[in-house]
C-alpha positions as CSV (number, residue, x, y, z in Angstrom):
1,M,189.6,127.0,81.4
2,N,186.6,124.8,82.1
3,L,186.3,121.6,84.2
4,D,186.5,119.4,81.3
5,E,189.7,120.8,80.2
6,L,191.1,120.4,83.7
7,T,190.1,116.7,83.8
8,Q,191.6,116.1,80.3
9,R,194.8,117.6,81.6
10,L,194.8,115.5,84.7
11,H,194.1,112.4,82.4
12,R,197.2,113.1,80.4
13,I,199.4,113.2,83.5
14,R,197.7,110.2,85.0
15,D,198.1,108.2,81.7
16,Q,201.6,109.5,81.0
17,N,202.6,107.9,84.5
18,D,200.4,104.8,84.4
19,W,198.7,105.9,87.6
20,R,195.1,104.8,86.4
21,Q,195.7,101.6,88.2
22,F,195.6,103.5,91.5
23,H,192.8,105.8,90.8
24,S,189.8,104.0,92.1
25,P,187.1,105.9,93.7
26,K,188.2,104.5,97.1
27,N,191.9,105.5,96.6
28,L,190.9,109.1,95.3
29,A,188.5,109.6,98.4
30,M,191.5,108.6,100.7
31,A,193.9,110.9,98.8
32,A,191.3,113.8,98.8
33,S,191.0,113.2,102.6
34,V,194.8,113.2,103.2
35,E,195.0,116.5,101.4
36,M,192.3,117.8,103.3
37,A,194.1,117.1,106.5
38,E,197.0,118.9,105.2
39,L,194.9,121.8,104.5
40,V,193.4,121.6,108.1
41,E,196.9,121.5,109.5
42,I,197.8,125.0,108.0
43,F,195.0,126.4,110.2
44,Q,195.4,124.3,113.3
45,W,195.9,126.5,116.4
46,L,195.2,129.8,114.5
47,S,192.7,132.2,115.8
48,E,189.6,133.1,113.6
49,D,191.4,136.4,112.8
50,Q,194.7,134.7,112.0
51,S,192.9,132.2,109.9
52,R,191.5,135.0,107.6
53,Q,194.9,136.7,107.3
54,L,197.4,134.1,106.5
55,P,201.0,135.3,105.7
56,A,201.9,134.9,102.0
57,D,203.6,131.6,102.3
58,K,200.9,129.9,104.3
59,L,198.4,131.4,101.8
60,E,200.4,129.8,98.9
61,H,200.5,126.4,100.8
62,A,196.8,126.6,101.3
63,G,196.2,127.1,97.7
64,Q,198.4,124.2,96.8
65,E,196.3,122.0,99.2
66,V,193.0,123.2,97.8
67,G,194.3,122.5,94.4
68,D,195.3,119.0,95.2
69,I,191.8,118.3,96.7
70,V,190.1,119.8,93.8
71,M,192.1,117.7,91.3
72,Y,191.4,114.5,93.2
73,L,187.5,115.2,93.4
74,L,187.7,116.0,89.5
75,M,189.5,112.6,89.1
76,M,186.7,111.0,91.3
77,C,183.9,112.4,89.4
78,S,185.6,111.2,86.1
79,E,185.9,107.6,87.6
80,L,182.4,107.5,88.8
81,G,180.8,109.1,85.7
82,L,179.6,112.1,87.6
83,D,179.5,115.7,86.0
84,M,181.1,117.8,88.8
85,E,179.3,121.1,87.6
86,Q,175.8,119.3,87.9
87,V,176.5,117.7,91.1
88,V,177.4,121.1,92.6
89,R,174.4,122.8,90.9
90,N,172.1,120.0,92.4
91,K,173.6,120.6,95.8
92,L,173.3,124.4,95.7
93,A,169.7,123.9,94.7
94,D,169.1,121.4,97.6
95,N,170.8,123.8,100.0
96,E,168.6,126.8,98.7
97,R,165.4,124.8,99.2
98,R,166.6,123.7,102.7
99,F,168.2,127.0,104.0
100,S,166.7,129.9,102.1
101,K,164.1,131.8,104.0
């Protein structure tokens, strides 16, 4: 499945529930931030080693939060007319220029 297909599925859910009115870039950024905070909470107070060896239930929870974050970012790209793949490619190229030796 590609990002366009995922975005189309998100749009179907959004439209079936009349949520577009709430999906401004501002609201989507805030929602992604809230989900990121929920992801951070999973790792709060863990050691570096513990954070790399999550028990199955916490790993599943982390995956759910990552999914939420990615979905909000896909919706934000859609609302702003950004191509997620191109945005990531551009940022990777920038990082390669800046940090590759």
